[in-house]
C-alpha positions in Angstrom: 7.9 -25.3 -15.3 6.3 -21.9 -14.5 8.1 -18.7 -13.3 7.6 -19.7 -9.7 9.3 -23.1 -10.1 6.1 -25.1 -10.2 5.0 -27.4 -13.0 3.5 -25.5 -16.0 4.6 -23.3 -18.9 7.2 -20.6 -18.4 11.0 -20.3 -18.1 12.6 -23.3 -16.4 14.5 -22.4 -13.2 13.1 -18.9 -13.0 11.5 -19.7 -9.6 14.9 -20.4 -8.2 16.2 -17.0 -9.5 13.2 -15.2 -7.9 13.8 -17.0 -4.6 17.6 -16.1 -4.7 16.7 -12.5 -5.4 14.3 -12.4 -2.5 17.0 -13.9 -0.2 19.4 -11.1 -1.2 16.8 -8.4 -0.6 16.0 -9.8 2.9 19.8 -10.0 3.8 20.2 -6.3 2.7 17.2 -5.2 4.8 18.7 -6.9 7.9 22.1 -5.4 7.3 20.8 -1.9 6.8 19.9 -0.2 10.1 16.4 1.2 10.3 16.1 5.0 10.4 16.1 6.3 14.0 12.6 6.8 15.4 11.6 9.2 18.2 8.6 8.9 20.4 6.8 11.8 18.8 6.9 10.0 15.4 5.8 6.6 16.7 2.4 5.5 15.3 -0.4 5.2 17.9 -0.8 1.7 19.3 2.7 0.5 18.2 5.0 -0.7 20.9 8.7 0.2 21.0 11.7 0.2 23.4 13.5 3.3 24.6 17.0 3.3 23.2 18.3 6.7 24.5 17.1 10.1 25.7 18.8 13.2 24.1 17.4 16.5 25.3 18.0 19.9 23.6 20.7 22.2 24.9 18.0 24.8 26.0 16.2 22.2 28.2 18.9 20.0 29.9 16.6 19.5 32.9 14.3 17.3 30.7 16.8 14.5 30.9 16.5 14.0 34.6 12.7 14.5 34.5 12.2 11.9 31.7 14.5 9.5 33.6 12.5 9.9 36.8 9.2 9.1 35.1 10.5 6.0 33.5 12.0 6.8 30.1 15.1 4.7 30.6 16.9 2.5 28.0 15.2 -0.9 27.6 11.8 0.3 28.8 8.7 -0.5 26.6 6.7 2.5 25.4 3.6 3.1 23.4 1.7 6.2 22.2 -1.9 5.5 23.1 -3.6 8.7 22.0 -2.8 12.2 20.5 -4.5 15.5 21.3 -6.7 17.1 18.7 -6.0 19.4 16.9 -2.3 19.1 16.1 -1.5 15.9 17.9 -0.3 17.7 21.1 0.0 16.4 23.8 0.7 12.7 23.4 -0.7 10.1 25.8 2.2 7.7 26.4 2.4 4.4 28.2 5.8 3.7 29.7 6.1 0.5 31.7 3.0 0.4 33.8 2.4 4.2 33.9 0.7 6.6 31.6 1.8 10.2 31.0 0.9 13.2 28.8 4.0 14.5 27.0 4.4 17.5 24.7 5.7 16.6 21.2 8.9 18.5 21.9 9.5 16.3 25.0 8.6 13.1 23.1 11.1 14.0 20.3 13.9 13.6 22.8 13.2 9.9 23.3 14.9 7.7 20.7 13.4 4.2 20.1 14.1 0.8 18.7 11.5 -1.7 17.6 10.0 -3.9 20.3 10.4 -7.6 20.1 7.3 -9.6 20.4 
């Protein structure tokens, strides 16, 4: 039996050990929450879902404005383009609308992965 549990030379039963280790690693990955991602850090073309909006103390009016244009929890978002140079502003699709946001504004929008 080979290392992967198939017929051939190797350590008998090693394939089962490798499979058990892979199961443990998968379980740990599911149990460990992913690092929080904000819209400014989202890769271009990747869909996500708005989890929360947290504006800075010096710009509390951004919360209402971002809510009014559609950045509400549960809404799907995607960065479709970034300005050159420096990546500012971001072209962002939220729901069926497209907006340009500064990176500082996009950093207020906390995301979770989108389900297919």
